[in-house]
N, C-alpha and C positions, 0 to 999 in steps of 0.2 A: 711531111711538109716542114720546111725550115721556118725559123722564127720570123725572118723578114717577109717570106711569102705569106705567112699567117697574118702578119701585121698589115701587109698590103691588102689582103682580102678583107680584113676588118675595116680598113679605110674605104674600100670600094663599097662595102655595105652601108657604112655611115653616110658616104656621099650620095648614094642612091636614095637613102631614106630622107636626107636633108632636101634633095631636089624634089622628091615627091611631096614632102610637106610644104615646101615653098610654092609649088604649083597649086596645091590645095588652098593656100592662104589667099584670101580675097583682098582687094585693094584697100579696104577700110582698116586693115592691120598693117599700116605702112612701116612702123618701127619694127614689127616682127619680121617683115620681109627683109629689111636692112640687116637685122641680126642674122637671119637665115643665110643671106648672101655672104656675110662675114664668115659664118661657119663653113659654108661651101668653099670659100676661098682658102681658109686655113687647111681644111682637109685635102683640097686639091694640091696645095703647096707641099704638104707632108708626103702625099703620094708621089709627086714629082721628085722630091728628094730621095725617097726610097728607090724609085725607078732608076735614078742616076747612080745611086750607090751600088745597087745590085745589077748585074748584067745577066740575070736569069731569064729563062723562057717565060716564066710567069710575069715578070716585070714588062717584058716586051709585049706580051699578050694584053696586058692591062693598059698600055698606052693608047691604043685606039679607043678603048672604052672611055678613058679620061678625056681624050680629044672630042669624042662625040658628046659627052656630057657638057664640056666647055661650050661647044657651039650651040647646044640646046639651051643652056643657061643664057648665053649671049642673046639669042633670039628672044627668049622669055623676058629678059631685062629690057631689051629695046621695045618690045610690044607693051610691056607693063608701064614703062616710063612714059611712052606716048599716050597711053590711056589715062595715066595719072595726071599728066600735064594738061590733057584735054579736059579732064574733069575739073581740075583746079581753075582753069581759065573760064570755063562755063560757070 
């Protein structure tokens, strides 16, 4: 396994862990969720840079995973922001 493939695998693991921790965090820990979203964004950006730099099969295979996680996070953010804004209004 090359160094970049290993680095990409580590970022995938970190991203998955961050997403799972973020989903487990409840609405009362708002600042923790914002920090978690920042971490997910940084890891996703690093993975995109590695994917662009390397043109390996591993990088191409990881792109759908990254895209799927992005859409899952987008849906999670939209639902969570709606619930938070509804709670704040009430």
